[in-house]
N, C-alpha and C positions, 0 to 999 in steps of 0.2 A: 914390414912393418907397419902395425895400422896407425892413420894418422891422428894426430892432436888437434882437436878445435878449443879454441879458448871461445868461453861464454862470459859475454859482459851484458850488463842492463845498469841502466842508471835508476832503477824503480828498487835497488837494494843499493845497500852502503857498498861504496867501494872498497877495493882493498886495500887494506893499512899494511902492507909489505910487498915483498918479492911475490908475491903469489896471484892465480889468479880466483874469480869466484867461481868458478866452475871451467872442468875439461871435459870434452866429450871424447870420447874414443869407440867408435862403431854406434853398439846398444846402449852402452854403459856411460853415465853421466855422474862425475866425481863432485860433488856441492863440496868447496870448503867449507871451514865452521864458519857459522854466522852470530854474533854476537849481537844485543839488542840496543844495536844501532840504529837510528833515525836515518833512512838515507838522505835527507836533506841537508839537515844540520851536522850530523855525524857526530851528534854527542847520543848518549847511552839514556834512552826512555825512560821518564822519571817513572816512580812508584815501586811496587812490591814487584814480586815474581812471577806472581801473574801478570801484569803488564809487561814484564821484561820478557817473559816466555813467549805471548802475542806476538811482539815484535819480532823476536826470531824468525816463528815461523810464518809469519808475514813475509819476512826478509827470503826465507828459504822458497816459499813460494815464488817469488818474483824470478829468482835465479831460477826455477825448475820450468819457468813458462819459457823463459830466456832461453833455453835449450831443447823447449819443443815437448813439454812434458806437465805434470803437473805432481802435486805430493804421493798423491795414488800410486803414482810411478815408484817410491820409494821402495826398496829392497831391503836397506839398513839404514839405519841411523847410530850415532853415538853423541849421547846427552854427556854433557859435563857440567858439572854442579859445584858451585864450593862450599853448599851445606845440604847433604842428602836429607837434614829436615824437610826440603822443598819436595823431595822425589814425589810425595803423594799429589800437592798443587800442580807440579810440572806434568804429571799424568793425567790429570782431569783435562787442563790446557791440550796436552796432546790428542786426545779423544777427539778432540772438536774438531781438529784439522786432518783426522785418519779414519776410514772405516775398514772392516774388515776383505780381506787379510793383512791385518799387521805390517808393518815392516818388522823384521827381525830388528833386536836393539840392544844396546851395552849403556848404562849410567853408571858414569865416574865420579868421584868426589875429588878435587882438585884443591889447592891449597890459594890461587888465584887465576883470572883469566884476563885478558888484555884488558885495559880500561875501564877497572874496576866492576866488572861485568859477575850477574850470580850467574847467568849461563850462556855454555855455547852451546850449536848443535850443528853436524853435519850430515851428510849423508848420501850412498849412493843408489842411483836412479836407475831403473832400465827405460829405456824409451825406443 
């Protein structure tokens, strides 16, 4: 059986439940969903969907780096939005953090996210 390694960093928000920020198994890293929490205050950042999306990607960067990778190692993302009208804005923000080849992705509208967040993103990296 492949060993599971817990990934933790103080540069991203602490887990707010019984889960890890990420788990590494071989060359795969599974990043838990990040919401736009400021890692220091553990509060949702103020502002619109763009501000929230930037914080989410910054949190993902911190966890990816703690795992020995970058967002460019992302093979798959799942984006959860409470309003699909934010789809274009989130695409524009995502384009600032990724280059080709872009990761595979699903975007799903959900009724609610933790702490009233408008966005959550999880990722699978190959490192």
